[in-house]
C-alpha positions in Angstrom: 61.3 30.9 92.3 63.8 31.9 95.1 63.5 35.3 96.6 66.9 36.4 95.0 66.0 35.2 91.7 64.8 37.7 89.3 64.7 37.5 85.4 64.8 40.9 83.8 63.7 39.5 80.5 60.0 38.9 79.3 58.6 35.4 78.9 56.0 35.5 76.3 53.1 33.5 77.3 50.1 34.0 74.9 49.1 35.9 71.8 45.2 35.7 71.2 44.5 32.1 71.8 47.9 30.7 70.9 49.4 29.7 74.2 53.1 29.2 74.6 53.1 26.5 77.2 56.5 25.0 76.9 60.0 26.5 77.5 61.1 24.4 74.4 58.2 25.9 72.2 59.8 29.5 72.2 63.3 29.2 70.5 64.0 33.0 70.1 62.4 36.5 71.0 64.0 39.7 70.0 62.2 43.0 71.1 63.1 46.3 69.5 62.1 49.7 70.7 62.6 53.3 69.7 61.3 56.8 70.5 59.7 59.6 68.6 62.2 62.2 69.3 64.3 63.6 66.2 67.1 66.0 66.2 67.7 68.7 63.5 71.1 69.7 62.7 72.3 73.3 63.4 73.1 75.0 60.1 76.2 76.9 61.5 77.3 75.1 64.6 78.0 71.9 66.4 75.3 69.3 67.4 71.7 69.5 66.7 68.5 71.0 68.1 66.1 68.5 69.7 62.5 69.7 70.3 61.7 67.8 73.7 58.0 68.6 74.5 57.9 66.7 77.9 60.3 65.3 80.5 60.1 62.0 79.0 60.2 60.8 75.4 57.0 59.2 73.5 57.6 55.7 72.4 57.1 54.5 68.9 55.5 51.2 68.1 57.7 48.3 69.1 58.8 45.2 66.9 59.1 41.6 68.2 60.5 38.7 66.4 59.6 35.3 67.6 60.8 31.9 66.5 58.5 29.1 67.7 58.5 25.3 67.7 55.2 23.6 67.9 54.8 19.9 68.6 51.8 17.9 67.2 52.1 15.0 69.6 49.8 16.7 72.1 46.9 16.7 69.6 44.6 13.8 68.5 44.7 12.4 65.0 41.5 14.2 64.4 42.8 17.5 65.5 46.1 17.5 63.8 44.8 18.4 60.3 43.1 21.6 61.7 46.0 22.9 63.9 47.8 24.8 61.1 44.3 26.3 60.1 43.8 27.3 63.5 47.2 28.8 64.0 46.9 31.0 60.9 43.5 32.1 62.0 45.0 33.4 65.3 47.8 35.0 63.8 45.7 36.9 61.2 43.9 38.6 63.9 45.1 41.6 66.0 44.9 41.0 69.7 46.6 41.1 73.0 50.1 39.8 73.6 50.8 38.6 77.2 54.1 38.3 79.0 55.6 37.8 82.5 58.5 39.9 83.7 59.8 39.0 87.2 56.4 38.6 89.1 54.5 41.0 87.1 52.1 40.1 84.3 52.2 42.5 81.3 50.1 42.9 78.2 50.0 45.0 75.0 48.1 45.2 71.8 49.8 43.7 68.8 49.3 42.3 65.2 51.4 39.8 63.1 53.1 41.5 60.0 55.1 38.5 58.8 54.6 34.7 59.1 57.1 32.2 57.9 57.4 28.5 57.9 60.8 27.0 58.6 61.5 23.9 56.6 62.0 21.0 58.9 62.2 17.3 58.5 61.2 16.6 62.2 58.1 14.5 62.5 55.0 16.2 64.0 56.8 19.7 64.3 55.9 23.0 62.9 58.5 25.7 63.2 57.7 29.2 62.4 59.2 32.8 62.5 56.8 35.5 63.6 57.1 39.3 63.2 54.7 41.3 65.5 54.2 45.0 65.7 53.4 46.3 69.1 51.3 49.3 68.1 50.7 50.5 71.7 54.4 51.2 72.0 54.3 50.5 75.8 53.5 47.5 77.9 50.6 47.6 80.5 50.6 46.1 83.8 47.7 43.8 84.4 45.4 44.7 87.4 45.9 42.1 90.1 42.2 42.4 91.1 40.6 42.1 87.9 42.9 39.8 86.0 42.7 36.0 86.4 44.1 32.8 84.9 41.9 30.4 83.3 42.8 26.8 83.1 42.9 25.4 79.6 43.7 22.3 77.7 46.1 22.4 74.6 44.2 19.8 73.1 40.9 21.5 73.1 41.6 24.1 70.5 38.9 22.9 68.1 36.2 22.5 70.9 34.3 25.9 70.1 35.2 26.1 66.6 33.4 24.7 63.5 36.5 22.7 62.0 35.0 19.6 60.4 36.7 16.8 58.3 34.7 15.2 55.6 32.2 12.7 57.1 33.6 9.2 56.0 30.0 7.8 56.9 28.2 9.2 54.0 25.7 6.9 52.1 27.7 4.7 49.6 30.8 4.3 51.7 29.1 2.8 55.0 30.7 -0.5 54.4 34.0 0.9 54.1 33.7 3.1 57.0 32.6 0.4 59.3 35.5 -1.9 58.2 38.1 0.9 58.8 36.9 2.3 62.0 36.2 -0.9 63.9 39.9 -2.0 63.6 41.5 -1.8 67.0 44.1 0.8 66.2 41.3 3.2 65.3 40.3 4.9 68.5 38.8 8.4 67.4 36.2 7.2 64.8 33.1 8.5 66.8 31.4 9.5 63.6 31.6 5.9 62.0 30.9 4.2 65.4 27.6 5.9 65.7 26.6 4.8 62.2 28.1 1.3 62.0 25.8 -0.1 64.6 22.7 0.8 62.4 23.6 -0.2 58.8 20.0 0.4 57.7 
């Protein structure tokens, strides 16, 4: 980034464990804000009475609409069936939403109120429209001395979770498993490979 460049919009980068790691993944993002102040019309006069209690108004909860497009190409054949399940699991939990504005890392607490899937004929693509409520009402600046970035791999989302496919190497289907998994095009059949070596 050049010294004269400044982007006044927020670049949303993460909600819970869902990382927005690509410029093409986020298609649209609309943030709406409002304040708690309400006026009361004067009965016999122009205008209204506004009961300001402090110098600054208090913010209401904010609302964010996101349209995201996720590509399955980055995942292995074994992980693809579980990506949507993992996505819904993350969206069902309240958590922190992270964003970058200029050179400042920001966060706020949020939860998803609506989640819809966009119909698409593209292969290996999942498009979704999300509606989030940012119930803090404000964004917090991350502490530069206690906040750090942790490297991650987008292909490791099942590493610490108990997502399991049915074991194709159960008793009775061993021969089929060995025939299928030892073909050259099958490169991720660890379960079969460990059993096929010992047919007994």
